[in-house]
N, C-alpha and C positions, 0 to 999 in steps of 0.2 A: 504494500500500500504506500502511496506517495505521502511525503510529509505534509502536514497541514500548516497553513500559514497563520491561522488563528487558533489558539488553544485555550483551554480552561485557565482562568487566572490572569489572562492578558487584559491590559487596559486598552479599550477601543473607543473610537469616536464614530457616531452615526453620521453617514454622509447624505442619506436621502430619507424622505418620509416625514411624518408629522413630528418626529423627535430629532430631526437633523440638527447637528451641532452639539448634541448631548454626549457626555462622557460616561463610561461605566465599565464595570469589570465583568468579564465573561463568566457566567455561572456554569453553563453546560454547552457543549457543542454537539450537534447532530449531523455528522458528515453525510449520512445517507440522504437526508432531507436538504442538505446544504444550508442549514439554519443554525442559529445560536440563541441562547437566552442571555440577556445582558441585564445586570442589576440596575433597577430604576429606569429602564428604557422600555418603551412599548408596553406600558402598564395598562391592562384591561380589567374591567369589573365583571365578575361572573357571579351568577346565582348559585349558591352551594346548598345542597340538601343536608340537613342535620344527620350526623352519624354518631356512633358510640364514642368515637375519638375526637370528632371535629364539630364545632358549632355551625349552625346554619346561618344563612343570611347572604348579603352581597359582599364578596371579598375582592380585593385587588391583587392581581398577580401579574408577573411578567409573561408576555407571549413571545414566541420565537420570532426572530427577525432574520431576513436573508443575509447570508455572508457577503453578498455583493454590495450591501448597503453599509458595511462596516469597514473601518480602516484602523490598523494598529496605531497607537499613540507613540510618537517618537520618544525614546527614553531621554533624549537630550533637551528638546524644546517643547514637547507635548503637543505637537501638531501632527495631523494625519500623514502617514507614510506608507509606502509599499514595502513588501517584505522580500528579501532575497535569502539565498542559502549559500553558505561557504564552509569549507573545511579548515579547521585550525591546524597548526603544525603537528599536534598530537593525533590528528586523524578524526577528531570529533566534529560532527556536523552541527552547525549553529545557524540560527536565523539572525539576520541583521537588517537594520532600517536603511533603505536605499537613500533616504533623504540626508542622513548624517553619517552613515557608515557605522553607527554604533551597534554593538551586539545586543539583541533583545534578551534580557535575562530569563532563564527558565524558572517557572514557578513549581514548587513541590506541594 
């Protein structure tokens, strides 16, 4: 499988849609659907039926947003950037911001 450009824990900026310009952290990536959940972005209100564990009512939660509408935040200046891949001297493959050349840190 090819390496993904956007991963869980990345800080991203929304490029298009009603939330364009907003920043957030990726909570979950769904590669098969080509979508991601971003904290505080694309928040929708849903009616929830009461269950034994959860209370009923209208709840707000994040809906998935298409990956094409997201860009990684440059670690240097916080602006949207494209992502490239390169190999370090020790043979490790890393992602880097094409805008500044800065390596994008891996989140654990």
